[in-house]
N, CA, C and O atoms as a GROMACS GRO file, in nm:
protein
  512
    1MET      N    1 -13.327  -3.837  -0.635
    1MET     CA    2 -13.446  -3.768  -0.684
    1MET      C    3 -13.551  -3.767  -0.574
    1MET      O    4 -13.586  -3.872  -0.520
    2SER      N    5 -13.602  -3.650  -0.540
    2SER     CA    6 -13.704  -3.642  -0.438
    2SER      C    7 -13.842  -3.640  -0.504
    2SER      O    8 -13.859  -3.598  -0.618
    3LYS      N    9 -13.940  -3.687  -0.428
    3LYS     CA   10 -14.077  -3.690  -0.476
    3LYS      C   11 -14.165  -3.637  -0.364
    3LYS      O   12 -14.161  -3.685  -0.251
    4GLN      N   13 -14.245  -3.537  -0.397
    4GLN     CA   14 -14.338  -3.476  -0.303
    4GLN      C   15 -14.479  -3.508  -0.349
    4GLN      O   16 -14.508  -3.507  -0.469
    5ALA      N   17 -14.567  -3.537  -0.254
    5ALA     CA   18 -14.707  -3.563  -0.288
    5ALA      C   19 -14.795  -3.477  -0.200
    5ALA      O   20 -14.774  -3.466  -0.079
    6GLY      N   21 -14.894  -3.418  -0.262
    6GLY     CA   22 -14.996  -3.344  -0.188
    6GLY      C   23 -15.130  -3.386  -0.244
    6GLY      O   24 -15.145  -3.408  -0.364
    7LEU      N   25 -15.229  -3.397  -0.155
    7LEU     CA   26 -15.359  -3.437  -0.205
    7LEU      C   27 -15.472  -3.377  -0.127
    7LEU      O   28 -15.465  -3.358  -0.006
    8TRP      N   29 -15.577  -3.347  -0.201
    8TRP     CA   30 -15.704  -3.305  -0.143
    8TRP      C   31 -15.794  -3.428  -0.150
    8TRP      O   32 -15.803  -3.492  -0.254
    9ILE      N   33 -15.860  -3.461  -0.038
    9ILE     CA   34 -15.938  -3.584  -0.035
    9ILE      C   35 -16.067  -3.567   0.044
    9ILE      O   36 -16.070  -3.501   0.148
   10ASP      N   37 -16.173  -3.627  -0.007
   10ASP     CA   38 -16.294  -3.650   0.070
   10ASP      C   39 -16.338  -3.793   0.042
   10ASP      O   40 -16.263  -3.867  -0.022
   11HIS      N   41 -16.454  -3.833   0.086
   11HIS     CA   42 -16.496  -3.972   0.068
   11HIS      C   43 -16.530  -4.008  -0.076
   11HIS      O   44 -16.545  -4.126  -0.109
   12ARG      N   45 -16.541  -3.909  -0.163
   12ARG     CA   46 -16.577  -3.938  -0.302
   12ARG      C   47 -16.466  -3.918  -0.403
   12ARG      O   48 -16.469  -3.978  -0.511
   13LYS      N   49 -16.367  -3.835  -0.369
   13LYS     CA   50 -16.266  -3.801  -0.470
   13LYS      C   51 -16.135  -3.762  -0.404
   13LYS      O   52 -16.133  -3.699  -0.298
   14ALA      N   53 -16.026  -3.800  -0.468
   14ALA     CA   54 -15.892  -3.756  -0.426
   14ALA      C   55 -15.822  -3.696  -0.546
   14ALA      O   56 -15.818  -3.756  -0.654
   15VAL      N   57 -15.768  -3.578  -0.528
   15VAL     CA   58 -15.686  -3.514  -0.631
   15VAL      C   59 -15.543  -3.512  -0.578
   15VAL      O   60 -15.514  -3.449  -0.477
   16ILE      N   61 -15.456  -3.583  -0.648
   16ILE     CA   62 -15.318  -3.603  -0.602
   16ILE      C   63 -15.224  -3.526  -0.693
   16ILE      O   64 -15.231  -3.538  -0.816
   17VAL      N   65 -15.136  -3.447  -0.633
   17VAL     CA   66 -15.034  -3.374  -0.707
   17VAL      C   67 -14.900  -3.433  -0.669
   17VAL      O   68 -14.861  -3.434  -0.552
   18LEU      N   69 -14.829  -3.482  -0.768
   18LEU     CA   70 -14.695  -3.539  -0.748
   18LEU      C   71 -14.594  -3.444  -0.810
   18LEU      O   72 -14.607  -3.405  -0.926
   19ILE      N   73 -14.492  -3.408  -0.732
   19ILE     CA   74 -14.388  -3.319  -0.782
   19ILE      C   75 -14.253  -3.391  -0.767
   19ILE      O   76 -14.213  -3.430  -0.658
   20THR      N   77 -14.186  -3.406  -0.881
   20THR     CA   78 -14.054  -3.469  -0.883
   20THR      C   79 -13.958  -3.374  -0.955
   20THR      O   80 -13.996  -3.266  -0.998
   21ASP      N   81 -13.834  -3.417  -0.967
   21ASP     CA   82 -13.735  -3.338  -1.040
   21ASP      C   83 -13.773  -3.324  -1.188
   21ASP      O   84 -13.731  -3.230  -1.255
   22GLN      N   85 -13.853  -3.419  -1.239
   22GLN     CA   86 -13.895  -3.415  -1.380
   22GLN      C   87 -14.016  -3.326  -1.403
   22GLN      O   88 -14.047  -3.295  -1.518
   23GLY      N   89 -14.086  -3.284  -1.298
   23GLY     CA   90 -14.202  -3.198  -1.317
   23GLY      C   91 -14.316  -3.234  -1.224
   23GLY      O   92 -14.298  -3.292  -1.118
   24GLU      N   93 -14.434  -3.196  -1.270
   24GLU     CA   94 -14.554  -3.209  -1.187
   24GLU      C   95 -14.658  -3.294  -1.259
   24GLU      O   96 -14.674  -3.285  -1.381
   25GLU      N   97 -14.729  -3.376  -1.183
   25GLU     CA   98 -14.833  -3.462  -1.239
   25GLU      C   99 -14.954  -3.458  -1.146
   25GLU      O  100 -14.939  -3.466  -1.024
   26VAL      N  101 -15.073  -3.447  -1.204
   26VAL     CA  102 -15.197  -3.446  -1.126
   26VAL      C  103 -15.278  -3.570  -1.162
   26VAL      O  104 -15.301  -3.598  -1.279
   27LYS      N  105 -15.320  -3.643  -1.059
   27LYS     CA  106 -15.402  -3.763  -1.079
   27LYS      C  107 -15.528  -3.749  -0.995
   27LYS      O  108 -15.527  -3.694  -0.886
   28THR      N  109 -15.639  -3.802  -1.050
   28THR     CA  110 -15.765  -3.800  -0.978
   28THR      C  111 -15.815  -3.942  -0.961
   28THR      O  112 -15.816  -4.021  -1.055
   29ILE      N  113 -15.856  -3.974  -0.839
   29ILE     CA  114 -15.915  -4.104  -0.810
   29ILE      C  115 -16.053  -4.079  -0.752
   29ILE      O  116 -16.070  -3.996  -0.663
   30THR      N  117 -16.152  -4.151  -0.803
   30THR     CA  118 -16.286  -4.141  -0.746
   30THR      C  119 -16.319  -4.270  -0.674
   30THR      O  120 -16.277  -4.379  -0.714
   31SER      N  121 -16.394  -4.257  -0.566
   31SER     CA  122 -16.428  -4.374  -0.485
   31SER      C  123 -16.554  -4.442  -0.538
   31SER      O  124 -16.582  -4.556  -0.500
   32ASP      N  125 -16.628  -4.375  -0.623
   32ASP     CA  126 -16.756  -4.425  -0.674
   32ASP      C  127 -16.857  -4.446  -0.562
   32ASP      O  128 -16.948  -4.528  -0.573
   33MET      N  129 -16.840  -4.372  -0.453
   33MET     CA  130 -16.937  -4.377  -0.343
   33MET      C  131 -17.041  -4.268  -0.365
   33MET      O  132 -17.009  -4.157  -0.408
   34GLU      N  133 -17.165  -4.302  -0.335
   34GLU     CA  134 -17.270  -4.202  -0.340
   34GLU      C  135 -17.259  -4.117  -0.215
   34GLU      O  136 -17.195  -4.155  -0.117
   35LYS      N  137 -17.324  -4.000  -0.219
   35LYS     CA  138 -17.322  -3.913  -0.102
   35LYS      C  139 -17.387  -3.984   0.016
   35LYS      O  140 -17.334  -3.980   0.128
   36HIS      N  141 -17.500  -4.048  -0.007
   36HIS     CA  142 -17.567  -4.128   0.095
   36HIS      C  143 -17.560  -4.272   0.047
   36HIS      O  144 -17.628  -4.310  -0.048
   37VAL      N  145 -17.478  -4.350   0.113
   37VAL     CA  146 -17.450  -4.486   0.067
   37VAL      C  147 -17.575  -4.573   0.078
   37VAL      O  148 -17.643  -4.574   0.180
   38ARG      N  149 -17.603  -4.646  -0.031
   38ARG     CA  150 -17.716  -4.738  -0.033
   38ARG      C  151 -17.671  -4.870  -0.091
   38ARG      O  152 -17.675  -4.890  -0.212
   39PHE      N  153 -17.628  -4.961  -0.005
   39PHE     CA  154 -17.592  -5.094  -0.050
   39PHE      C  155 -17.717  -5.180  -0.047
   39PHE      O  156 -17.799  -5.167   0.043
   40THR      N  157 -17.731  -5.269  -0.145
   40THR     CA  158 -17.846  -5.359  -0.148
   40THR      C  159 -17.814  -5.486  -0.072
   40THR      O  160 -17.698  -5.519  -0.051
   41GLY      N  161 -17.917  -5.554  -0.032
   41GLY     CA  162 -17.898  -5.681   0.040
   41GLY      C  163 -17.874  -5.657   0.187
   41GLY      O  164 -17.885  -5.545   0.236
   42GLY      N  165 -17.842  -5.767   0.258
   42GLY     CA  166 -17.811  -5.754   0.399
   42GLY      C  167 -17.932  -5.716   0.482
   42GLY      O  168 -17.928  -5.616   0.553
   43ASN      N  169 -18.040  -5.794   0.474
   43ASN     CA  170 -18.162  -5.758   0.545
   43ASN      C  171 -18.173  -5.833   0.678
   43ASN      O  172 -18.274  -5.899   0.704
   44GLY      N  173 -18.071  -5.824   0.761
   44GLY     CA  174 -18.075  -5.884   0.892
   44GLY      C  175 -18.039  -6.031   0.894
   44GLY      O  176 -18.116  -6.111   0.946
   45SER      N  177 -17.929  -6.069   0.840
   45SER     CA  178 -17.884  -6.208   0.839
   45SER      C  179 -17.801  -6.236   0.963
   45SER      O  180 -17.799  -6.155   1.055
   46GLU      N  181 -17.734  -6.350   0.967
   46GLU     CA  182 -17.650  -6.382   1.082
   46GLU      C  183 -17.528  -6.291   1.090
   46GLU      O  184 -17.460  -6.291   1.193
   47ASP      N  185 -17.498  -6.215   0.985
   47ASP     CA  186 -17.386  -6.122   0.988
   47ASP      C  187 -17.416  -6.001   1.077
   47ASP      O  188 -17.325  -5.923   1.107
   48GLY      N  189 -17.538  -5.984   1.119
   48GLY     CA  190 -17.577  -5.869   1.200
   48GLY      C  191 -17.689  -5.796   1.133
   48GLY      O  192 -17.745  -5.843   1.034
   49SER      N  193 -17.723  -5.680   1.186
   49SER     CA  194 -17.832  -5.602   1.128
   49SER      C  195 -17.791  -5.550   0.991
   49SER      O  196 -17.673  -5.546   0.957
   50SER      N  197 -17.890  -5.510   0.914
   50SER     CA  198 -17.860  -5.458   0.781
   50SER      C  199 -17.776  -5.331   0.790
   50SER      O  200 -17.697  -5.302   0.700
   51GLU      N  201 -17.794  -5.254   0.898
   51GLU     CA  202 -17.714  -5.133   0.915
   51GLU      C  203 -17.567  -5.169   0.940
   51GLU      O  204 -17.477  -5.103   0.888
   52ASP      N  205 -17.543  -5.273   1.020
   52ASP     CA  206 -17.405  -5.319   1.044
   52ASP      C  207 -17.340  -5.365   0.915
   52ASP      O  208 -17.223  -5.335   0.889
   53VAL      N  209 -17.415  -5.439   0.834
   53VAL     CA  210 -17.363  -5.488   0.707
   53VAL      C  211 -17.329  -5.371   0.616
   53VAL      O  212 -17.223  -5.370   0.553
   54ARG      N  213 -17.417  -5.271   0.609
   54ARG     CA  214 -17.391  -5.152   0.526
   54ARG      C  215 -17.267  -5.078   0.574
   54ARG      O  216 -17.185  -5.033   0.495
   55ASP      N  217 -17.255  -5.065   0.708
   55ASP     CA  218 -17.137  -4.996   0.763
   55ASP      C  219 -17.010  -5.070   0.726
   55ASP      O  220 -16.910  -5.007   0.690
   56ARG      N  221 -17.012  -5.201   0.734
   56ARG     CA  222 -16.895  -5.282   0.700
   56ARG      C  223 -16.862  -5.268   0.551
   56ARG      O  224 -16.746  -5.254   0.514
   57GLN      N  225 -16.964  -5.272   0.467
   57GLN     CA  226 -16.942  -5.256   0.322
   57GLN      C  227 -16.884  -5.118   0.292
   57GLN      O  228 -16.793  -5.105   0.211
   58PHE      N  229 -16.937  -5.016   0.360
   58PHE     CA  230 -16.888  -4.880   0.341
   58PHE      C  231 -16.740  -4.872   0.382
   58PHE      O  232 -16.659  -4.816   0.308
   59GLY      N  233 -16.707  -4.928   0.499
   59GLY     CA  234 -16.568  -4.928   0.546
   59GLY      C  235 -16.476  -5.003   0.452
   59GLY      O  236 -16.365  -4.956   0.424
   60ASN      N  237 -16.519  -5.117   0.404
   60ASN     CA  238 -16.437  -5.195   0.310
   60ASN      C  239 -16.414  -5.118   0.180
   60ASN      O  240 -16.304  -5.120   0.125
   61HIS      N  241 -16.520  -5.051   0.132
   61HIS     CA  242 -16.509  -4.974   0.008
   61HIS      C  243 -16.410  -4.858   0.028
   61HIS      O  244 -16.325  -4.832  -0.058
   62LEU      N  245 -16.422  -4.788   0.142
   62LEU     CA  246 -16.330  -4.677   0.170
   62LEU      C  247 -16.186  -4.726   0.183
   62LEU      O  248 -16.094  -4.661   0.133
   63ASN      N  249 -16.165  -4.839   0.248
   63ASN     CA  250 -16.029  -4.892   0.262
   63ASN      C  251 -15.967  -4.922   0.126
   63ASN      O  252 -15.849  -4.896   0.104
   64ALA      N  253 -16.047  -4.978   0.035
   64ALA     CA  254 -15.997  -5.005  -0.101
   64ALA      C  255 -15.962  -4.874  -0.172
   64ALA      O  256 -15.861  -4.866  -0.242
   65TYR      N  257 -16.045  -4.772  -0.153
   65TYR     CA  258 -16.022  -4.640  -0.210
   65TYR      C  259 -15.892  -4.580  -0.154
   65TYR      O  260 -15.809  -4.530  -0.231
   66TYR      N  261 -15.874  -4.585  -0.021
   66TYR     CA  262 -15.753  -4.531   0.040
   66TYR      C  263 -15.630  -4.608  -0.008
   66TYR      O  264 -15.524  -4.549  -0.029
   67ASP      N  265 -15.643  -4.738  -0.025
   67ASP     CA  266 -15.530  -4.818  -0.075
   67ASP      C  267 -15.491  -4.777  -0.217
   67ASP      O  268 -15.373  -4.780  -0.252
   68GLN      N  269 -15.590  -4.739  -0.298
   68GLN     CA  270 -15.559  -4.688  -0.434
   68GLN      C  271 -15.476  -4.561  -0.423
   68GLN      O  272 -15.377  -4.544  -0.493
   69VAL      N  273 -15.519  -4.471  -0.334
   69VAL     CA  274 -15.448  -4.345  -0.315
   69VAL      C  275 -15.305  -4.373  -0.266
   69VAL      O  276 -15.209  -4.316  -0.317
   70ILE      N  277 -15.292  -4.460  -0.167
   70ILE     CA  278 -15.161  -4.493  -0.110
   70ILE      C  279 -15.068  -4.553  -0.214
   70ILE      O  280 -14.948  -4.528  -0.211
   71SER      N  281 -15.123  -4.632  -0.306
   71SER     CA  282 -15.038  -4.692  -0.409
   71SER      C  283 -14.970  -4.586  -0.496
   71SER      O  284 -14.863  -4.610  -0.552
   72ILE      N  285 -15.031  -4.469  -0.507
   72ILE     CA  286 -14.974  -4.361  -0.588
   72ILE      C  287 -14.874  -4.278  -0.508
   72ILE      O  288 -14.773  -4.233  -0.563
   73ILE      N  289 -14.900  -4.258  -0.379
   73ILE     CA  290 -14.814  -4.169  -0.298
   73ILE      C  291 -14.711  -4.245  -0.214
   73ILE      O  292 -14.630  -4.182  -0.145
   74ARG      N  293 -14.714  -4.377  -0.217
   74ARG     CA  294 -14.632  -4.461  -0.130
   74ARG      C  295 -14.483  -4.423  -0.131
   74ARG      O  296 -14.420  -4.422  -0.025
   75ASP      N  297 -14.426  -4.392  -0.247
   75ASP     CA  298 -14.282  -4.366  -0.253
   75ASP      C  299 -14.246  -4.218  -0.242
   75ASP      O  300 -14.134  -4.178  -0.275
   76ALA      N  301 -14.341  -4.136  -0.197
   76ALA     CA  302 -14.314  -3.993  -0.179
   76ALA      C  303 -14.232  -3.971  -0.052
   76ALA      O  304 -14.255  -4.036   0.050
   77ASP      N  305 -14.138  -3.878  -0.059
   77ASP     CA  306 -14.058  -3.843   0.057
   77ASP      C  307 -14.141  -3.764   0.159
   77ASP      O  308 -14.125  -3.782   0.280
   78PHE      N  309 -14.228  -3.678   0.108
   78PHE     CA  310 -14.315  -3.597   0.191
   78PHE      C  311 -14.456  -3.602   0.136
   78PHE      O  312 -14.477  -3.599   0.015
   79ILE      N  313 -14.554  -3.609   0.227
   79ILE     CA  314 -14.695  -3.617   0.188
   79ILE      C  315 -14.772  -3.510   0.264
   79ILE      O  316 -14.762  -3.499   0.386
   80GLN      N  317 -14.849  -3.432   0.189
   80GLN     CA  318 -14.941  -3.335   0.247
   80GLN      C  319 -15.082  -3.384   0.222
   80GLN      O  320 -15.112  -3.430   0.112
   81ILE      N  321 -15.168  -3.375   0.322
   81ILE     CA  322 -15.306  -3.418   0.306
   81ILE      C  323 -15.396  -3.303   0.349
   81ILE      O  324 -15.379  -3.247   0.457
   82PHE      N  325 -15.491  -3.269   0.265
   82PHE     CA  326 -15.590  -3.170   0.305
   82PHE      C  327 -15.725  -3.205   0.245
   82PHE      O  328 -15.735  -3.275   0.145
   83GLY      N  329 -15.829  -3.153   0.310
   83GLY     CA  330 -15.965  -3.181   0.266
   83GLY      C  331 -16.065  -3.133   0.368
   83GLY      O  332 -16.028  -3.086   0.476
   84PRO      N  333 -16.194  -3.144   0.336
   84PRO     CA  334 -16.298  -3.084   0.419
   84PRO      C  335 -16.348  -3.170   0.535
   84PRO      O  336 -16.397  -3.114   0.633
   85GLY      N  337 -16.338  -3.300   0.528
   85GLY     CA  338 -16.405  -3.383   0.628
   85GLY      C  339 -16.317  -3.486   0.693
   85GLY      O  340 -16.199  -3.463   0.716
   86GLU      N  341 -16.375  -3.602   0.723
   86GLU     CA  342 -16.308  -3.708   0.796
   86GLU      C  343 -16.207  -3.786   0.713
   86GLU      O  344 -16.118  -3.850   0.769
   87ALA      N  345 -16.219  -3.782   0.583
   87ALA     CA  346 -16.136  -3.867   0.497
   87ALA      C  347 -15.986  -3.842   0.517
   87ALA      O  348 -15.907  -3.936   0.514
   88LYS      N  349 -15.947  -3.717   0.539
   88LYS     CA  350 -15.804  -3.688   0.555
   88LYS      C  351 -15.748  -3.757   0.679
   88LYS      O  352 -15.637  -3.810   0.674
   89GLY      N  353 -15.821  -3.757   0.788
   89GLY     CA  354 -15.776  -3.824   0.910
   89GLY      C  355 -15.777  -3.976   0.894
   89GLY      O  356 -15.688  -4.045   0.944
   90GLU      N  357 -15.878  -4.027   0.824
   90GLU     CA  358 -15.886  -4.171   0.798
   90GLU      C  359 -15.768  -4.216   0.712
   90GLU      O  360 -15.710  -4.322   0.736
   91LEU      N  361 -15.735  -4.135   0.611
   91LEU     CA  362 -15.620  -4.169   0.526
   91LEU      C  363 -15.491  -4.164   0.607
   91LEU      O  364 -15.404  -4.249   0.590
   92GLU      N  365 -15.478  -4.065   0.693
   92GLU     CA  366 -15.358  -4.055   0.777
   92GLU      C  367 -15.343  -4.181   0.863
   92GLU      O  368 -15.232  -4.233   0.876
   93LYS      N  369 -15.452  -4.228   0.922
   93LYS     CA  370 -15.446  -4.350   1.003
   93LYS      C  371 -15.409  -4.471   0.917
   93LYS      O  372 -15.334  -4.558   0.961
   94ARG      N  373 -15.461  -4.475   0.794
   94ARG     CA  374 -15.428  -4.585   0.703
   94ARG      C  375 -15.279  -4.580   0.667
   94ARG      O  376 -15.214  -4.685   0.659
   95LEU      N  377 -15.225  -4.459   0.645
   95LEU     CA  378 -15.082  -4.444   0.617
   95LEU      C  379 -14.998  -4.490   0.736
   95LEU      O  380 -14.893  -4.553   0.718
   96GLU      N  381 -15.044  -4.460   0.856
   96GLU     CA  382 -14.974  -4.505   0.976
   96GLU      C  383 -14.972  -4.657   0.982
   96GLU      O  384 -14.870  -4.719   1.013
   97HIS      N  385 -15.086  -4.717   0.952
   97HIS     CA  386 -15.099  -4.864   0.951
   97HIS      C  387 -15.003  -4.926   0.849
   97HIS      O  388 -14.953  -5.037   0.871
   98LYS      N  389 -14.978  -4.856   0.738
   98LYS     CA  390 -14.890  -4.906   0.631
   98LYS      C  391 -14.743  -4.868   0.656
   98LYS      O  392 -14.657  -4.898   0.573
   99GLY      N  393 -14.715  -4.804   0.770
   99GLY     CA  394 -14.577  -4.768   0.802
   99GLY      C  395 -14.527  -4.642   0.734
   99GLY      O  396 -14.406  -4.624   0.720
  100LEU      N  397 -14.618  -4.556   0.690
  100LEU     CA  398 -14.578  -4.435   0.617
  100LEU      C  399 -14.606  -4.306   0.693
  100LEU      O  400 -14.597  -4.198   0.635
  101LYS      N  401 -14.638  -4.316   0.819
  101LYS     CA  402 -14.673  -4.198   0.901
  101LYS      C  403 -14.561  -4.095   0.903
  101LYS      O  404 -14.587  -3.975   0.901
  102ALA      N  405 -14.436  -4.140   0.906
  102ALA     CA  406 -14.322  -4.048   0.912
  102ALA      C  407 -14.313  -3.959   0.789
  102ALA      O  408 -14.250  -3.853   0.793
  103ASN      N  409 -14.373  -4.001   0.678
  103ASN     CA  410 -14.366  -3.923   0.555
  103ASN      C  411 -14.471  -3.812   0.549
  103ASN      O  412 -14.465  -3.726   0.462
  104VAL      N  413 -14.567  -3.814   0.641
  104VAL     CA  414 -14.675  -3.715   0.640
  104VAL      C  415 -14.623  -3.584   0.697
  104VAL      O  416 -14.589  -3.575   0.815
  105LEU      N  417 -14.617  -3.483   0.612
  105LEU     CA  418 -14.567  -3.351   0.648
  105LEU      C  419 -14.675  -3.268   0.718
  105LEU      O  420 -14.646  -3.198   0.815
  106ALA      N  421 -14.799  -3.276   0.668
  106ALA     CA  422 -14.907  -3.194   0.722
  106ALA      C  423 -15.042  -3.255   0.688
  106ALA      O  424 -15.060  -3.319   0.584
  107VAL      N  425 -15.138  -3.233   0.779
  107VAL     CA  426 -15.278  -3.267   0.755
  107VAL      C  427 -15.358  -3.142   0.790
  107VAL      O  428 -15.354  -3.096   0.904
  108GLU      N  429 -15.429  -3.088   0.691
  108GLU     CA  430 -15.499  -2.962   0.711
  108GLU      C  431 -15.642  -2.970   0.661
  108GLU      O  432 -15.674  -3.046   0.570
  109THR      N  433 -15.728  -2.890   0.723
  109THR     CA  434 -15.866  -2.877   0.677
  109THR      C  435 -15.870  -2.775   0.564
  109THR      O  436 -15.813  -2.667   0.574
  110ALA      N  437 -15.939  -2.811   0.456
  110ALA     CA  438 -15.952  -2.721   0.342
  110ALA      C  439 -16.084  -2.748   0.272
  110ALA      O  440 -16.125  -2.863   0.257
  111ASP      N  441 -16.151  -2.641   0.230
  111ASP     CA  442 -16.276  -2.656   0.156
  111ASP      C  443 -16.248  -2.707   0.016
  111ASP      O  444 -16.134  -2.736  -0.018
  112LYS      N  445 -16.352  -2.717  -0.064
  112LYS     CA  446 -16.336  -2.760  -0.204
  112LYS      C  447 -16.235  -2.670  -0.273
  112LYS      O  448 -16.231  -2.549  -0.252
  113MET      N  449 -16.152  -2.733  -0.356
  113MET     CA  450 -16.048  -2.661  -0.428
  113MET      C  451 -16.043  -2.713  -0.571
  113MET      O  452 -16.076  -2.829  -0.597
  114THR      N  453 -16.001  -2.628  -0.662
  114THR     CA  454 -15.979  -2.674  -0.798
  114THR      C  455 -15.845  -2.748  -0.803
  114THR      O  456 -15.763  -2.736  -0.712
  115ASP      N  457 -15.825  -2.825  -0.910
  115ASP     CA  458 -15.697  -2.896  -0.926
  115ASP      C  459 -15.580  -2.797  -0.925
  115ASP      O  460 -15.475  -2.825  -0.868
  116ARG      N  461 -15.600  -2.685  -0.987
  116ARG     CA  462 -15.494  -2.584  -0.994
  116ARG      C  463 -15.462  -2.528  -0.855
  116ARG      O  464 -15.346  -2.509  -0.820
  117GLN      N  465 -15.567  -2.501  -0.775
  117GLN     CA  466 -15.545  -2.450  -0.639
  117GLN      C  467 -15.471  -2.553  -0.553
  117GLN      O  468 -15.386  -2.517  -0.472
  118ILE      N  469 -15.504  -2.680  -0.573
  118ILE     CA  470 -15.437  -2.786  -0.499
  118ILE      C  471 -15.289  -2.790  -0.534
  118ILE      O  472 -15.204  -2.798  -0.446
  119ALA      N  473 -15.258  -2.783  -0.664
  119ALA     CA  474 -15.119  -2.786  -0.710
  119ALA      C  475 -15.040  -2.667  -0.653
  119ALA      O  476 -14.926  -2.683  -0.611
  120VAL      N  477 -15.102  -2.550  -0.652
  120VAL     CA  478 -15.035  -2.431  -0.598
  120VAL      C  479 -15.007  -2.450  -0.450
  120VAL      O  480 -14.898  -2.416  -0.402
  121LYS      N  481 -15.103  -2.503  -0.376
  121LYS     CA  482 -15.086  -2.526  -0.232
  121LYS      C  483 -14.971  -2.624  -0.206
  121LYS      O  484 -14.892  -2.605  -0.113
  122VAL      N  485 -14.963  -2.728  -0.285
  122VAL     CA  486 -14.856  -2.827  -0.269
  122VAL      C  487 -14.721  -2.762  -0.298
  122VAL      O  488 -14.625  -2.781  -0.222
  123ARG      N  489 -14.712  -2.687  -0.407
  123ARG     CA  490 -14.586  -2.620  -0.442
  123ARG      C  491 -14.543  -2.521  -0.334
  123ARG      O  492 -14.425  -2.513  -0.299
  124GLU      N  493 -14.639  -2.444  -0.280
  124GLU     CA  494 -14.607  -2.346  -0.177
  124GLU      C  495 -14.550  -2.413  -0.054
  124GLU      O  496 -14.453  -2.363   0.004
  125ARG      N  497 -14.606  -2.524  -0.013
  125ARG     CA  498 -14.561  -2.595   0.108
  125ARG      C  499 -14.418  -2.650   0.087
  125ARG      O  500 -14.337  -2.651   0.180
  126ILE      N  501 -14.390  -2.694  -0.033
  126ILE     CA  502 -14.258  -2.750  -0.063
  126ILE      C  503 -14.151  -2.641  -0.059
  126ILE      O  504 -14.038  -2.665  -0.017
  127LEU      N  505 -14.188  -2.522  -0.103
  127LEU     CA  506 -14.092  -2.412  -0.109
  127LEU      C  507 -14.061  -2.354   0.029
  127LEU      O  508 -13.961  -2.285   0.046
  128VAL      N  509 -14.146  -2.380   0.126
  128VAL     CA  510 -14.128  -2.324   0.261
  128VAL      C  511 -14.016  -2.392   0.334
  128VAL      O  512 -13.987  -2.357   0.448
   0.00000   0.00000   0.00000
């Protein structure tokens, strides 16, 4: 049984389309990150400046978010990644770190898309 995964991702949301012999499933994961991240605390302690602390918290939060996404697509034979910004490249690097780089079929830039548009794009790529 083959499993294909395609996803649209940015820093706030991932829409994942899984296609197997049994059919198609769409899952959405949100990172719960604000557009402009505002972490409280960290006002210049020995950990570094408050900006360094915020950057570290932001990175840790994104890594946890990417790990959630990876847990869903981990067993896919082929993975397509698309989205508007840096998140797609960051996820690709995270997949490489987890030993899944060989499964990545394509990484493409794409503007906002509806869940239905994402599913169609994934199906089209699989049929090619």
